[in-house]
C-alpha positions in Angstrom: -24.3 4.2 3.0 -24.6 7.0 0.5 -27.0 9.8 0.1 -30.5 9.4 1.5 -33.4 11.6 0.3 -37.2 11.4 0.3 -38.5 9.4 -2.8 -38.4 11.4 -6.0 -39.4 9.4 -9.1 -39.4 10.3 -12.9 -42.5 10.1 -14.9 -42.0 6.5 -15.7 -42.5 5.3 -12.2 -45.6 7.6 -11.2 -47.5 4.3 -10.3 -44.7 3.4 -8.0 -45.0 6.7 -6.5 -48.6 6.4 -5.9 -48.0 2.9 -4.3 -45.5 4.4 -2.1 -47.7 7.2 -0.9 -50.5 4.8 -0.2 -48.1 2.6 1.6 -46.8 5.5 3.5 -50.2 6.5 4.6 -51.0 3.0 5.7 -47.8 2.0 7.5 -49.9 0.7 10.4 -51.2 -2.1 8.2 -47.5 -3.4 7.7 -46.6 -2.5 11.4 -43.6 -0.3 10.4 -42.7 1.3 13.6 -39.4 1.8 15.2 -38.8 0.3 18.5 -38.6 3.8 20.1 -42.3 4.3 19.0 -41.7 6.7 16.3 -43.4 6.1 12.9 -40.8 5.3 10.1 -40.5 7.2 6.9 -40.0 5.8 3.4 -36.9 6.7 1.8 -35.0 6.0 -1.5 -31.3 4.9 -1.6 -29.0 6.8 -3.8 -26.0 4.4 -3.5 -24.4 2.5 -6.2 -25.0 -0.6 -4.5 -28.9 -0.2 -4.1 -29.8 2.6 -6.5 -33.4 3.7 -6.3 -34.2 1.1 -3.6 -36.9 2.0 -1.3 -36.5 1.5 2.6 -38.2 2.3 5.9 -36.2 4.2 8.4 -36.8 5.8 11.8 -36.4 9.5 11.7 -33.9 9.1 14.5 -30.6 8.5 12.6 -29.0 6.2 15.0 -27.8 2.6 14.4 -30.0 1.0 16.8 -33.3 2.4 15.2 -35.3 0.6 12.4 -34.0 0.3 9.0 -35.5 -2.0 6.7 -35.8 -2.5 2.7 -39.5 -2.1 1.5 -39.4 -5.3 -0.4 -38.2 -7.3 2.7 -40.8 -5.5 4.9 -43.6 -6.3 2.5 -42.2 -10.0 2.1 -42.2 -10.4 5.9 -45.8 -9.0 6.2 -46.9 -11.4 3.5 -45.1 -14.4 5.1 -46.7 -13.3 8.4 -50.2 -13.2 6.7 -49.9 -16.6 4.9 -51.0 -18.8 7.8 -53.9 -16.6 8.4 -54.8 -16.8 4.5 -54.4 -20.6 4.7 -56.6 -20.7 7.8 -59.2 -18.5 5.9 -58.9 -20.8 2.9 -59.5 -23.9 5.3 -62.5 -22.2 6.7 -63.9 -21.3 3.2 -63.3 -24.9 2.1 -65.3 -26.3 5.2 -68.1 -23.7 4.6 -68.2 -24.8 0.9 -68.4 -28.5 2.0 -71.2 -27.5 4.5 -73.0 -25.6 1.7 -72.8 -28.8 -0.7 -74.1 -31.0 2.3 -77.0 -28.6 2.9 -77.8 -28.6 -0.9 -77.9 -32.4 -0.8 -80.3 -32.2 2.3 -82.4 -29.4 0.5 -82.7 -31.7 -2.7 -83.7 -34.7 -0.6 -86.4 -32.4 1.4 -87.8 -31.1 -1.9 -88.0 -34.7 -3.1 -89.9 -35.6 0.1 -92.2 -32.7 -0.2 -92.9 -33.7 -3.9 -93.7 -37.2 -3.0 -95.9 -36.2 0.0 -97.6 -33.6 -2.4 -98.4 -36.5 -4.7 -99.4 -38.8 -2.0 -101.8 -36.0 -0.7 -103.3 -35.6 -4.0 -104.0 -39.4 -4.4 -105.7 -39.3 -0.8 -107.7 -36.4 -1.8 -108.9 -38.1 -5.0 -109.7 -41.2 -2.9 -111.6 -39.1 -0.2 -113.7 -37.4 -2.9 -114.4 -40.7 -4.5 -115.4 -42.2 -1.2 -117.5 -39.3 -0.2 -119.1 -39.6 -3.6 -119.9 -43.3 -3.0 -121.2 -42.5 0.5 -123.4 -39.7 -1.0 -124.7 -42.0 -3.8 -125.3 -44.6 -1.2 -127.3 -42.3 1.1 -129.3 -40.9 -2.0 -130.1 -44.6 -3.0 -131.3 -45.4 0.5 -133.5 -42.4 0.4 -134.9 -43.2 -2.8 -135.7 -46.7 -1.8 -137.2 -45.4 1.5 -139.4 -42.9 -0.6 -140.5 -45.7 -2.9 -141.1 -48.0 -0.1 -143.4 -45.4 1.6 -145.0 -44.6 -1.6 -146.0 -48.0 -2.5 -146.9 -48.9 1.1 -144.5 -51.7 1.1 -142.3 -52.2 4.1 -138.6 -52.8 3.9 -139.0 -56.0 5.7 -140.9 -57.6 2.8 -137.9 -58.0 0.6 
């Protein structure tokens, strides 16, 4: 297999170091734990076949314990997450469709409110005109009654 050491990088791969350190501190996200229950470490291969390739390995150096390349482990995690992401995307699409439907209903309701408001304004004008006509009729009747009494005439004489 070759020499295995903890990851040590040159200055050109500082970002990769930071990613690995962050990955190492969040291994539970990837579920990288050996079957024996021990948390795996991140190491770098120094072999000619896989130079500088990073892998997870159980601290117990036995063949039946976990050994997995980082890129494969991440790929597997992404593959496992894809159905969930697709489900979320489907849910988001359904929610977007419901929102659009609700927007249509909202616009319809706004139009109904606008129409009802206009109708209410018309009825208010009609009511004011009707009230004015009734008031004018009452005033005319009162004036006629007053003139009738003033002249001593009776309404029956008309």
